[in-house]
C-alpha positions in Angstrom: 91.4 99.2 115.8 93.9 101.7 116.8 91.5 104.2 118.7 90.4 103.8 122.7 87.1 104.0 122.6 84.2 104.9 120.3 83.9 108.5 119.3 81.6 111.2 120.7 79.2 113.3 118.4 76.7 116.1 118.6 73.8 117.3 115.6 72.7 121.2 117.5 70.9 123.3 114.3 72.1 126.6 114.0 70.4 128.3 111.4 71.0 126.8 108.0 74.6 125.1 109.2 75.1 121.7 109.9 76.9 121.7 113.1 77.6 117.5 113.6 80.4 117.7 115.8 83.4 115.1 115.9 85.3 114.2 119.1 87.6 111.6 118.3 89.1 109.6 121.6 92.0 110.1 119.6 94.4 112.4 120.2 95.6 111.9 116.1 93.1 114.7 114.9 91.2 117.4 117.1 87.4 117.1 117.4 85.9 119.3 114.5 82.4 121.0 113.4 81.1 119.4 110.6 79.4 123.6 109.4 77.5 122.4 105.7 74.9 124.2 105.4 71.1 122.0 105.2 68.1 122.5 103.6 65.9 120.4 106.8 66.6 120.3 109.8 68.5 116.9 109.7 71.8 116.6 109.4 74.1 117.4 105.7 74.0 115.2 103.4 77.4 113.4 104.2 75.9 112.5 108.3 72.7 112.0 107.7 71.6 108.6 108.8 70.1 108.0 105.2 71.2 104.7 102.7 71.8 104.6 99.3 72.6 107.8 98.9 72.2 109.2 95.4 76.6 110.5 94.3 75.4 113.7 93.0 74.0 115.2 95.5 77.2 114.3 97.7 79.4 115.2 94.3 77.5 118.9 94.2 78.2 119.4 98.5 81.3 117.9 97.9 82.3 120.6 95.8 80.5 123.7 97.7 80.7 122.3 100.7 83.5 124.4 103.1 87.1 123.1 103.3 88.0 123.0 107.3 90.9 124.8 107.5 94.0 122.2 109.3 93.8 123.5 113.0 97.9 122.4 113.5 100.0 120.9 112.4 98.3 117.4 112.3 96.6 118.4 109.6 98.6 120.1 107.5 99.1 117.3 105.2 95.5 116.9 103.4 95.8 117.9 100.2 94.7 120.7 97.8 91.0 119.7 97.5 91.2 117.6 101.0 88.4 118.0 102.9 87.3 117.0 106.7 85.1 114.0 106.1 85.2 112.4 109.4 82.4 109.8 110.8 80.2 110.6 107.1 77.9 108.0 107.3 77.9 106.4 103.1 76.0 102.9 104.1 74.8 101.6 100.4 75.4 105.7 99.1 77.1 105.8 95.1 80.4 108.0 95.5 82.0 107.4 91.7 81.6 110.5 90.8 82.5 112.1 94.0 86.4 113.2 94.3 87.5 111.8 97.6 91.6 112.2 97.2 93.5 114.0 100.4 89.9 113.9 102.3 89.1 112.1 105.7 86.9 109.4 106.4 88.2 108.9 109.8 85.6 106.2 111.0 83.3 106.5 108.1 80.5 104.0 107.5 80.7 103.0 104.4 79.2 100.0 104.3 77.6 97.8 100.8 78.9 102.0 99.7 79.5 101.9 95.6 82.9 103.8 95.4 84.1 101.9 91.8 86.8 104.2 90.1 86.4 106.4 92.8 90.2 108.3 93.7 91.2 108.5 96.8 94.8 108.7 96.5 96.5 110.0 99.7 93.1 109.9 101.7 92.5 108.3 105.6 90.4 106.3 105.8 91.3 104.9 109.5 88.7 103.2 111.4 86.4 102.9 108.4 84.2 100.5 107.7 83.4 99.3 105.0 82.1 96.2 104.3 81.3 94.9 101.1 81.5 97.9 100.0 83.1 97.7 95.6 86.4 99.9 95.5 86.6 98.3 92.2 89.2 99.8 90.1 89.3 102.6 93.1 92.4 104.4 93.2 94.0 104.2 96.6 97.6 104.9 96.2 99.2 106.1 99.4 95.6 105.5 101.1 95.5 105.4 105.3 93.2 102.5 105.6 95.0 101.3 109.3 92.4 98.8 111.1 90.0 99.6 108.5 86.7 96.7 108.2 86.6 96.0 104.5 85.9 92.3 104.8 84.0 90.9 101.9 85.0 94.2 99.9 85.4 94.7 96.0 89.2 95.5 95.6 89.1 94.4 91.8 92.0 95.9 90.0 92.0 98.8 92.7 95.2 101.1 93.0 96.6 100.2 96.2 100.6 100.9 96.0 102.4 102.3 98.8 98.8 102.0 100.9 98.7 101.5 104.6 96.7 98.8 105.0 98.2 97.9 108.7 95.5 95.3 110.9 93.3 96.0 107.7 90.4 93.2 108.0 90.1 92.2 104.0 88.4 88.3 104.9 87.2 87.5 102.2 87.5 90.5 100.3 88.4 90.4 96.4 91.4 91.3 95.5 92.8 90.6 92.0 94.3 92.1 90.0 95.1 94.8 92.0 97.8 96.9 91.8 99.6 96.4 96.3 102.5 97.3 95.3 104.7 98.2 98.3 101.8 98.3 100.2 102.3 98.0 104.2 99.6 94.9 105.3 101.6 94.3 108.6 99.3 92.3 110.9 96.5 92.4 108.2 93.6 90.3 108.2 93.4 88.3 104.6 91.3 85.0 105.1 90.0 83.5 102.8 91.1 87.1 100.5 90.8 86.7 96.7 94.4 88.2 95.5 94.8 85.9 92.0 97.4 87.7 89.6 97.3 90.7 92.3 100.4 92.8 92.3 102.5 92.5 95.0 105.5 92.7 95.1 107.9 94.3 97.9 104.7 94.0 100.1 105.0 94.3 103.6 102.7 91.3 105.4 104.4 90.4 108.4 102.6 88.3 110.6 99.3 89.2 108.3 96.5 86.0 108.2 96.9 85.2 104.6 95.3 81.3 105.6 92.8 80.2 103.4 93.7 82.9 100.5 93.9 82.7 96.8 97.1 84.0 95.9 97.0 82.0 92.0 100.2 83.4 90.0 99.8 86.6 92.5 103.4 88.4 92.2 105.1 89.1 95.3 108.5 89.4 94.6 110.8 90.3 97.4 107.3 90.7 99.3 108.1 90.4 103.2 106.0 87.5 105.1 107.9 86.8 108.1 105.8 85.0 111.0 102.6 85.4 108.4 100.1 82.2 108.6 99.0 81.0 104.9 98.4 77.6 105.9 96.2 76.2 103.5 96.6 79.0 101.2 96.5 78.6 97.4 99.7 79.7 95.3 99.6 77.8 92.8 102.1 79.6 90.1 102.5 82.8 92.8 106.1 84.9 92.1 107.4 84.3 95.8 111.0 85.4 94.8 113.4 86.7 97.0 110.3 86.5 99.3 111.0 86.7 103.5 109.3 84.2 104.7 111.2 83.1 107.9 108.7 82.0 111.0 105.9 81.9 108.6 103.2 79.4 108.6 102.6 77.5 105.1 101.4 73.7 106.3 98.6 72.9 104.1 99.3 75.3 101.2 99.2 74.6 97.9 102.3 76.1 95.9 102.6 74.0 92.8 104.9 75.6 90.2 105.4 78.4 92.6 108.6 80.3 91.7 111.0 80.3 95.5 113.8 80.9 93.9 115.4 83.0 96.8 112.8 83.0 99.1 114.2 82.7 102.9 111.9 79.3 104.5 114.0 79.9 107.5 112.0 78.3 110.3 108.6 78.5 108.3 106.3 74.8 108.6 105.4 73.9 105.9 104.1 70.1 106.7 101.8 68.7 104.2 102.3 71.2 101.9 102.9 70.9 97.9 105.3 72.1 96.2 105.6 70.2 93.1 107.2 71.4 90.3 107.8 74.6 91.7 111.0 76.3 91.9 113.3 76.6 95.4 116.9 76.6 93.6 119.4 79.0 96.5 116.2 79.1 98.8 117.4 79.4 102.7 115.2 76.9 104.0 117.6 76.2 107.4 115.2 75.0 109.9 112.2 74.9 108.0 109.3 72.0 108.6 108.9 70.3 105.9 107.2 66.9 107.2 104.7 64.5 104.7 105.7 68.1 101.5 104.9 66.8 97.8 107.6 67.8 96.2 108.0 66.4 92.3 109.8 67.1 90.0 111.0 70.1 91.9 113.7 71.9 91.5 116.2 72.7 94.8 119.3 73.6 94.1 122.0 75.1 96.1 118.9 75.6 98.4 120.3 74.9 101.7 118.0 72.4 103.9 120.5 72.5 107.1 119.1 71.6 110.1 115.2 71.4 108.0 113.1 68.1 109.6 112.3 66.3 105.6 110.9 63.5 106.9 108.1 62.3 104.6 109.3 64.7 102.2 108.1 63.2 98.4 110.7 64.2 96.0 110.0 61.8 93.4 111.5 63.4 90.5 113.3 66.5 92.2 116.6 68.0 91.2 118.7 69.0 94.6 122.3 69.2 93.1 124.3 71.2 95.1 121.8 71.4 98.2 123.1 71.5 101.5 122.5 69.6 104.9 124.0 68.9 108.5 124.0 66.8 111.2 120.4 68.2 112.3 119.0 67.2 109.6 116.3 65.1 109.9 115.5 62.7 106.7 114.0 59.7 108.2 115.3 56.0 107.4 112.8 55.5 104.2 111.4 57.6 101.7 107.2 57.7 101.6 107.0 55.6 98.6 108.9 52.9 100.3 106.2 49.8 101.0 108.0 49.4 104.7 107.3 53.3 105.4 105.7 53.9 108.5 104.8 57.8 108.2 107.2 60.5 109.3 106.2 61.3 112.5 107.2 57.7 113.7 109.8 56.6 110.7 110.5 53.1 111.6 113.8 51.7 112.7 116.0 49.2 111.1 116.1 46.5 113.1 119.2 45.7 111.2 121.5 47.7 109.3 122.8 44.5 107.3 118.8 43.5 105.8 117.5 41.7 108.7 114.7 44.0 108.6 113.9 42.8 104.8 110.4 41.2 104.5 112.2 38.8 102.1 115.4 38.4 104.1 117.1 39.2 101.4 118.2 42.8 100.0 117.7 43.4 96.3 121.5 44.0 95.1 121.3 43.8 91.2 124.8 45.9 90.9 127.8 46.1 92.5 127.8 49.9 92.1 129.0 52.0 95.1 126.6 54.5 96.6 125.5 57.5 94.9 126.2 56.4 91.2 124.6 57.1 89.1 124.0 56.3 85.2 121.3 56.0 82.6 120.6 52.7 82.5 118.5 52.6 86.2 116.8 54.4 88.6 119.9 53.1 89.2 122.3 50.8 87.7 126.0 50.6 87.3 129.0 49.3 86.6 129.1 45.7 88.1 132.5 44.5 90.5 132.8 40.5 91.6 130.7 41.6 95.1 127.8 42.1 92.8 127.6 39.6 89.7 123.9 41.2 88.2 125.9 43.1 85.3 122.0 42.7 83.7 121.1 47.1 82.6 117.8 47.6 83.9 116.0 49.2 79.8 112.7 50.0 81.1 114.2 52.3 83.3 116.2 54.1 81.0 113.6 53.9 78.5 111.4 55.7 81.2 113.8 58.4 82.0 114.4 59.0 78.3 111.0 59.3 77.6 110.6 62.2 80.1 114.2 64.0 78.9 112.3 64.3 75.6 109.5 65.0 76.8 110.7 68.3 79.0 110.5 66.9 82.0 113.0 66.7 84.8 114.5 63.5 83.8 111.8 61.4 85.5 108.6 60.0 84.0 105.0 60.5 84.2 104.2 60.1 88.0 100.6 58.4 87.1 102.4 55.8 84.5 105.1 55.2 87.6 105.1 52.7 90.4 105.8 53.6 94.3 108.4 51.1 94.4 110.3 52.8 91.0 109.5 56.2 93.0 110.8 54.7 95.8 113.7 54.3 94.8 114.4 57.0 92.5 114.5 59.0 95.4 116.6 57.1 97.7 119.3 57.5 94.7 119.2 61.5 95.3 119.4 61.0 98.9 123.0 59.3 98.1 123.9 62.2 95.4 122.8 64.2 98.5 124.2 62.5 100.7 127.2 62.3 99.3 128.0 65.8 97.8 127.9 66.7 101.9 130.3 64.4 103.1 127.6 61.6 104.8 129.1 57.9 103.9 127.3 56.7 106.4 123.9 58.2 105.4 124.9 57.0 101.6 125.5 53.9 102.0 121.9 53.7 104.0 120.2 54.9 101.3 122.4 53.3 98.9 121.5 50.2 100.5 117.4 50.6 100.6 117.5 51.5 97.0 118.3 48.1 96.5 116.0 46.4 98.7 113.4 48.6 97.0 114.9 46.9 93.3 114.3 43.5 94.7 110.8 43.9 95.9 110.2 45.6 92.0 112.0 42.5 90.1 109.8 40.0 91.9 106.2 42.2 90.9 108.0 42.4 88.0 108.2 38.6 87.6 112.0 38.6 86.7 112.9 35.9 88.9 116.3 35.5 87.2 117.9 38.9 88.5 116.0 38.7 91.9 117.6 35.6 92.5 120.9 36.8 91.4 120.4 39.8 93.3 119.3 37.4 96.8 122.8 35.4 96.3 124.7 38.9 95.9 123.2 40.4 98.6 123.5 37.3 101.1 127.1 36.9 100.1 128.5 40.9 100.2 125.5 43.4 101.5 125.8 45.2 98.1 129.5 45.1 98.7 128.7 47.0 101.9 129.3 44.3 104.2 132.7 42.3 104.3 131.9 40.4 107.2 130.0 38.4 104.8 131.9 38.0 102.6 133.9 36.3 105.6 131.2 34.9 106.7 130.4 33.0 103.5 133.5 31.9 103.4 133.9 29.9 106.8 130.8 28.1 106.1 131.7 26.9 102.4 134.6 25.1 104.6 132.2 23.8 107.3 130.2 22.1 105.4 132.6 20.8 103.3 134.3 19.5 106.1 131.3 18.0 107.5 130.9 16.4 103.7 133.7 14.6 104.2 134.0 11.9 106.3 130.9 10.3 105.0 133.6 8.3 103.0 134.3 10.8 100.1 137.8 11.6 101.2 141.0 9.8 102.2 144.5 10.5 103.2 147.0 9.5 100.7 147.3 5.6 100.4 144.7 5.5 103.2 141.4 4.2 104.1 138.3 7.1 103.5 137.2 9.2 106.3 133.7 8.2 108.0 132.3 9.2 110.9 133.5 6.9 114.1 131.0 5.5 116.7 132.5 6.9 119.8 132.0 11.0 120.3 136.1 11.1 120.7 137.2 9.8 117.2 134.5 12.2 115.7 136.5 15.3 117.2 139.4 13.9 115.5 137.9 12.8 111.8 136.0 16.8 112.0 139.4 17.6 112.5 140.8 16.0 110.2 138.6 16.9 107.0 138.7 20.4 108.3 142.6 20.7 107.0 141.2 19.3 104.2 138.4 21.4 103.5 140.4 25.1 104.8 143.5 23.1 102.0 141.4 23.1 99.2 139.2 26.3 99.9 142.5 28.5 99.7 145.4 26.8 98.0 144.0 23.1 96.2 147.0 21.6 97.7 146.2 18.9 100.3 147.5 15.0 101.6 144.0 14.7 100.9 142.3 13.3 98.2 138.8 13.6 97.6 136.3 10.4 97.2 133.4 10.0 94.6 130.8 12.6 95.3 134.0 14.5 97.0 135.2 15.8 93.9 132.1 17.5 93.2 132.5 19.2 96.8 136.0 20.2 96.1 135.8 20.9 92.9 132.9 23.6 93.9 135.2 24.6 96.9 138.3 25.1 95.1 136.0 27.8 93.0 134.6 29.5 95.7 137.1 30.0 97.6 139.3 32.4 95.2 136.5 33.3 94.2 134.9 34.9 97.8 138.7 35.9 98.3 138.5 38.3 95.3 135.3 39.3 96.7 136.9 41.0 100.0 139.5 42.4 98.4 137.1 43.9 96.4 134.9 44.9 99.3 137.9 46.5 101.2 139.0 48.2 98.6 136.0 49.8 98.1 135.9 50.7 101.4 139.4 52.4 101.5 139.1 54.2 98.9 135.4 55.7 99.6 
């Protein structure tokens, strides 16, 4: 309450006049005496402490009542027909037919009163108590309701345009279809209030408490909700376009299909919120907390996420074209659909950037596409290169995307029909594109490799063993074209293994005896050195003074094929990395 303490009042009888005197401790109003006529020795009908007063008596006394002349400039705003009704006792009263426009009801008791359709325009009700009162379809435009207790009140369809509700208690109030455009609700308590379909464009809700409020389909365009508490609010299909939500708390809020186009969500807390299908196009979510947010099929085109915490963001099917991130943006190592994801609070660190953390000891390498490059034939499969021999297209994934597009979706199939592995692969692809568009090659490569790991898992679960095997082989050789060192290691392994096989009598110098391991250690080293020389020559040029013998012909043939092939793969990998 804005006043410093309870008002003082005196009631005496002088002749047939009610001498109830309202003496507020606030200096906004001067004390005044009621002065109405009374037919009993008690107070007038407005101040008598009687519940359930009939409207006809109040209306008659309102018409016949004396309008107190303003005592100084502070009271001169009272319009024509206005009247000082401060301190009125109207608990349970019926005021449907009573005109109260331009009046003051400072600290009035309106608990359980019926004011349906009543004209309360420009009325000042500061400090009043209206718990459980009915203001259904009442006209309250430009009314002053600062710190009024309207908890559990019925305000359905009420007109509150430009009303001052600063600090008002609207907890549990029913404001369905109410018109609150331009209203001032700073610091108002709207916990559990029902605002379904309310018209609230331009409303000031700075630091208001909307925890658990029902804002379904409410119109909050351009509203100011800075530092507002909207935790666990229900705002499905609400229009929050261009709304100012900086520093707002939206944890656990239901914002499915809400319009947040160009909304300011900077430093806002949306952890655990559901924004599935929402429109965040060009939204400013810098430094926002978006941990564990459900954002499937959300439109985030050209949204700004610099410094935001996106760990645990479930963004399968989301569109993030032109979205911005920076070095401070937290994405986490894995997406939530990934079986290896361990939660947004403690993201699992990758023990080996080359894929040693892969549970199968291998990683998916179904194709040799560059990170972030998408084609319709995949979640995503691309054109293959020599470092990744899996050239098959993913017909199933392509069909899913085509079906979703035909159904008017965002290019993704129905989430209920898609496994988490497919969602993970698509989410990593979105992350690849996001990293590429913002110039973060390391992040792009990491997302690309994780997508491949997930796709390998999918091959195994689907029983596509041929593709799985080819993926394993490609991963071991090139790590999806991202690790040239693996190609070198593979080549050295081929040379060394062949060099250890030739001294089994499988190779000999021209015109000499076959190479065999001698009994003395010194001779073994010499023999292996000769065999290694032959193996290197066979691997690199195919020309040597030694000749394969027996099974050595097969070994030499394999080595002669793998040598040029691995050289070509190495050139390919190096060239792609150099041109990225």
